[in-house]
N, C-alpha and C positions, 0 to 999 in steps of 0.2 A: 401393443405392448402389454405384457402381463400385469394384472393389478397387484399392487404391493400387498404382501401378506405379513401380518403381525406374528412375530416369532412365538409368543406365548399362546396365541389363538391357534397357530399351526400345530403346536405340541398338543394342546388340549383336544383338538378336533381329530387329528390324524394318528398321533403316536401314543397318547395316554391309553386308549383302548387296547393297544398291544401289550401294555404292562399290567393289565387288569389281574392276571393270575400270578403275578410276581410280587409277593408282599414286600420283599426287600427293595423294590423299586419305589415304594411310597407314592404311587400314583404319578410319578414324575414331577412331584411338587417340591422336591428337595434338589440339592445340587450334587448329590451322591447317592449311591445305593449300598445296601448291606447284604452280604452274601456269605454263606458258610456251606462247606461240603457236608454231605451226609456222614454219619459216624463211620469211621474206618475207611474213609475215602480221602483223596487228595485232588486238588484242582489241576486241570490242564487248561492252559490259556493260550490263545493264538489270535493274531490280528492280520488282516489283509486290507489294503486299499485298492479300489478300482477307479479308473479314470476314463471318461468318455473319449473315444477316439484312440485309446491305447488298449484297453481291455475289453471293450465292447463298442459296436458301431454307434455313432451319435444318433442314428435313427431308431435305436432300440426302444421298445415300448417301456413305460415306467415299471410295470409289474415284472417284466423280464429282467430289468436292471436290479430291482430289489431282491428278486429271487436268486439271481446270479451272485450278488454280493453275499447273501446269507449262505448259500450252498458251498461256495468255495471255502468259506471258513469252517463250515460243518465238515468238509472233507479233511481239513487239517486235523481236527480233533478225532475224527473217525480213525485215521491212521495211527493215532496214539492209543486206540482201544477205549476211548472215552465216550461216555453218555452225555449228550448236550444238556445244559441247564438253562443258560440265558446268554444275552449279548447286549452290548452297547453299540450305538450307531452315531457316527459323525457325518453330517451332510454339509457339503459346500455347494450352494445352489446358485446357478446363473440367473440372470434377469428374466429369461423367458419361461421359467417354471411358474405354473399357476396352480390354483386349488384343484383343478381336475387332474393335473399331473400328479400331485401329491396324494390324491385319493387313490389313483391307480397304483402308485408306488406302495402306499401303506397296505392296500388290498393284497398285493403280492406277498408282503411280509406276513400278513394275517393268515393267508392260506398255508404258507410254509411253516409257520409256527405250529399250526394244528397238525400238519403232516409229520413234523420232526420232534414235537414235544418240548418246545422251549418258549421263552418269552423275552420281551424287551426289558432291560434294566435301566436304561438311561442313554444319554449321549449329548450331542450339541448340534445346533444348526447355525450356519453363517452364510453370508452372501459372498459371491465371487464373480468377477467378470467372466469367468469360464476357464476351463471346461467344468462340467459337472464332475464332482469328485465325492466319493463316499468311502468310509472306512468302518469296518465291523471289528469289534473286539469280542471274541467268543469265549465262553466258559463251559468247560465240561468237567466230568469227574471220573476217576478210575479208583479201584481199590488201592490202598496205600502200597507204594513200592511195586506196582504192577504196570505202570505206564510203559507202553512199547516205545523204545527209543530207536534212533538210527544206529546207535553204537553197539548193539548187542549181537550182531551177526557172527557166525562162527564158520571156520573153514569146513567145507563139505556140506554146509546147509544147502538145501534147495532154494531156488529163487522162484517165487510165485507171483501172479498178478490176478486181480479180480476183473470180471467183465471183459470188455474189449478195448483195444488201443487204436487210436487214429481217427475215430469218427469226428471228434470235435475239430481236429486240425483240418479235415476235409470240409466240414461244415463252414468254418471260417473262410476257407478259400473259395467256397461256393458263393458266399455273401460278398466278399471283398476283392477277390483276386482274379475273377473271370474264369475260374475253374469250372468245368462242365462234367456232369454225369448224365447218362442216357435216361434213366428212369425217374419219373416225377416223385414216386414214393421214396426212392433212395435219396433224392435231393432233400425231401422233407425230413426224413429220419436223421440225416447227417447234420442238417442245420439245427434241428431240435437238440441234438446232443451237444452242440456248442452253446446254444442259447440257454438251455436249461440243464445244467449238470445234475448228475444223480449221485450225490455223496453216499458212500457206503456206510451210513450211520447204523444200520441194523447189523451189519457184518463186523465192523471194527471191534466192538466190545467182545465178540465171540473169539477173536484172535488172542485175547489176553491169556497168557499161559501156554500158548501154542507158538505164536510168532516170536522169533528172537530179535527181529528188527523190522521196521516198516517206515514207509513214507508215502504221502499221497502223490499221485502223478499229476502235477500241475505244470511243471516246466518241461516235461517230456520224460518218457520212460527211461532213456539212457541217462539223462541228467539226474533224475531223482534216485535211480538205483546207484548212480555215482556218489550221491550224498551218503548213502548207506555204506558204500565201499570206503569212502574217506573217513567217516566217523568210526568204522569198525576196523580200519587198517587192513582191508582185504581187497581182493579183486573179484570180479564177477564175469562169468561167461554166459551169454544167452544165445539161443538159437533162433535165427530170424523166422524160420518156418513154424516155430512153436508159439510165437507171439500171437495171441488170439485177435482175429479181426472179425467184425460183423460181416454179414452177407453183403451189406451195402458197400462197406469199405473194400471187401475183396473184389467185388465187381468193378469198383473204381480203379483199383490197383492193377487188375488183370495180371500181366506178366512183366510189369514195369518195376524191376527191382529197386531202382533209384527212388521211385515214389514210395514203395513199400518201406524202404529205409527211412525216408523222411518222416513217416508216421511215428517212428520211434523217438523222434526228436521234436515233434510238433507241439506237445503240451495240451493243456486244457481237458485232459481225459477225466481227471478227478476220480480215478480208480486208486486202488491201494497196491503198491508193489511191496512185497515182504519176503523175509527169509524165515525158514523153519527147518527143523531136522526132517530128514526123509522118513523117519519113523512116525511122523505126524500125519502122513498122507490119509489114513482112514479118518482121523479127526477132521481134517480139512474137507474131505468128501461130505462128512456130516454137516459141517458149517454151510457148505454150498447148498445142500438139500434144504436145510432149515431156512435159509435166507432167500433162496431162489436166485442167487448170484453165482455165476460160474467162477471157479478158481482153477487156474491153469499153471502147471509148472513150466517155466521157460528156460531154466538154466541152473547154474550152481555157483556157489561162492568158492573162492580159491585163495591160496596164500598170496600175499601182496607181492607183485612183480612190477617194479618201477620202469621196466623196459617196455611195457605196453600200457595202453589207457586203462583206467580203473574198470571200465566196462568194455569187454570185447564181444562183438557181435559176429557170429559164425553163420556161414551159409550151409546148405544141406550137405556139402562135401567136407565141411570142417575148415574151410578157408575163412580168414578174417576179413571182414568188410569194414569200410570206412563210413561212419555216420556223421555227416555234416559237422556242426559245431557242438553237438551234444545236447541241445535244448534251447528253451526260450531265453532270450536276452531282452531286457527292456530297451525300447527305442531302436531295436534291430531285429525285425522278425521277417524271415523268409517264408514264402508260401509254397506249398507242395506243387510240384510240376516237373 
């Protein structure tokens, strides 16, 4: 049985060092933090909770858990065009958590704070009979009135997506659903894409003034593009063959169209799907070059048509395809296959 840990000792040993470069955190010695945006900027704030056995395997290592929690929140504000500033953390710890586990957990946060340029502002720790649950509340900033919303898309805008789609969905299936791929390197790459998301923090702010609307791809490409459609009162058409897949995912899919379609609904990609005028293509090519992140046009926005789903997926011949239930749903998650 894990040795009992005093809450204040826990904070001083593992979490106060994470707040060292955040003056407003006051060394985590107060019960609140003070924060203000830079002159001419406004805050962008988001929060996500993750639960063992729901959002990550219960066998996940502590640094994988902490990094995942921080990165999924970084992805939210990246899609708004925001630069990260800081975050708060709430931990509900089951009895088997010990000091070594906390050291690994805090180490993961420290590594990602350095990578992404933010710090801990405060939070709370409590005990729970289980499961392990943690919530991050993240703060970023954008120039005033420049935050990229879901509601700004326009008819005839192109639909674009960063990176590749479907890797994390396949990685989760490899870990939990008995899914199999032939190559060991493909297996490693796909699982890593699930375990360690790559939020597009460097790219998101460069979309300010270019993208008309954006969302991070957490629930699935079709579902998150659907959020943009509903907020903007438009429809979208995307072409299945234009949706970018990694080489590893393409080898896993081969010619199985049903599996290919499932990747559009699988979630956990943490890429950015966004709309922009087609006249911005040269600017987007420059953003891709500067950040090293591919940007692919996958479709277009269209006038709202209530007779069809908000997002229509077309095959190479222009025929409409049916995409499962459109995305992730809590407590009901199908695996690709």
